[in-house]
N, C-alpha and C positions, 0 to 999 in steps of 0.2 A: 968662249959661252958665259953671255952674263948667268947671273944667277938665278932667274926666274924663265928662263927658257932650258936651263940645265935642271929645275924643279920639274918645268912640267914636263922635259923627257924622262924623266924618272918614274912619273905618278903614269904617264901611258904605256911606260913597259909593265908598271904593277896593275893586272887584272883584278887584283881585290880593291883597288882602289878607285877604281873606277864613278862606284856612287861617291864617293867624296868630291869629285871633282866640283868647282864654282858653278853656282845656277843652277845643280841638278839636285831633283828630289833623288833620294835610296827608292829605287822597287819596291822596296817593301814597307814602306810605308806611306801611309794614307794621308790623301790630300783633305783640307777644311770641307770640303762640300762632300766628298766622300765618307769622311766620316758622319756627317751631316747625313748623309744620305742613308747609310746601318744604322740608325739612332732611329731615326723614325720608317724603317722598312718592316714592316708585320713581320713577325717569327715564320718559318719556314715550318717550320716545327714544335709541339711542345709534349711535353710529360707531366703526368701528374702524381704526384706522391704522397696528396692527402691521406692520412690514416698507417702511413709508414712509418717504421720504426727508423733510424737511423744505418743500422747495418741491411735492411732493405733497398732504402733509397740508395747508400754507396754501391752497390751492385747495381741497381739497374738507372743512375743518374749517371754511370761512367759508363753501362753501353751504350745509354742514351747520346751522350758526347760525343764515341767514338764513332757512332754507325753516324752520326750527323756530319762530323766532319769526315770522315771516310766517304759519306755523299755531295759536298764540296758546298752542304748548307752554309748561309753566312751568319743568322741570327734564330737563334731557337727560345721557347721560351718555359720557363721551369716552375710548375706551381705546387706551392707548399704550402701554401695554409697561412693565416694570422695565427694561427695559435691561439685563440679563442677559447677552445676545447682541449685545452693542454692544463693540464693541474699543473704543472710545472711551468709555466707562462711559455714563450714561441722558443725552438728547440730548431725545428729543419731551418727556418730562413733563416737563421744564425749560421747553422754547418753549410746548407749549400752558397752561402757566401764564403764560406773560408775554400769549400769544397771546390771553386772557381775559382777565386784567385790562388790557389795549389797545382793547377790542373796548365799543362802546355799546351794543351790548345783550346784554352777559354783565354778571349782579351777584354774588353770593355764589357760591365754590366749596367744594369740599373731598373728600377723597376717601372710597369707599364703604366699609364694613367690609369684613373681610380676606376672604372668602365672595363679595364681589361684585365683586371685584378687586383692592381693597384700593389701595396707592399706584402699581400701575400703574393707572387710572384716574383720573381727573376727571370728580366733578359740577358742573355749572353752576346757575342757575335765572336761568331769563333775566328780561331785562326787561321789559316790557306798551308793546306797540306799538300808539300808535291805540287806547287802548283806558282803562276805569278800573278796570283789573285794579293792586293797590299794587308796587310797586318793592321787590325786598329789597335 
């Protein structure tokens, strides 16, 4: 038995290796056109954290992300404001960014167009939970 045939036989016997076979895309990864679609997708839900403290925001945002993910939503919007009226400068926007980066439910993030909130809002693509939906 030559090496290539032996290697292919071994790879075929290992279910966990299926997604790494040559010329196959792992099921949990987005292709370029899917990623582009999600980036352009209008958010399917939003939460407004204007005027909330970080403690209040943490509770509300955590519940919002869990519920949105549980409902199978793909993209949501968090409105946090630009911090123009805060005496110590923008706080919530920075905190939201850190929250989303540390959440296992959240994938790619960005800011919408200026007409949709610009830097005063952040969209996030949610990772699929218990489905075959690709991960951003």
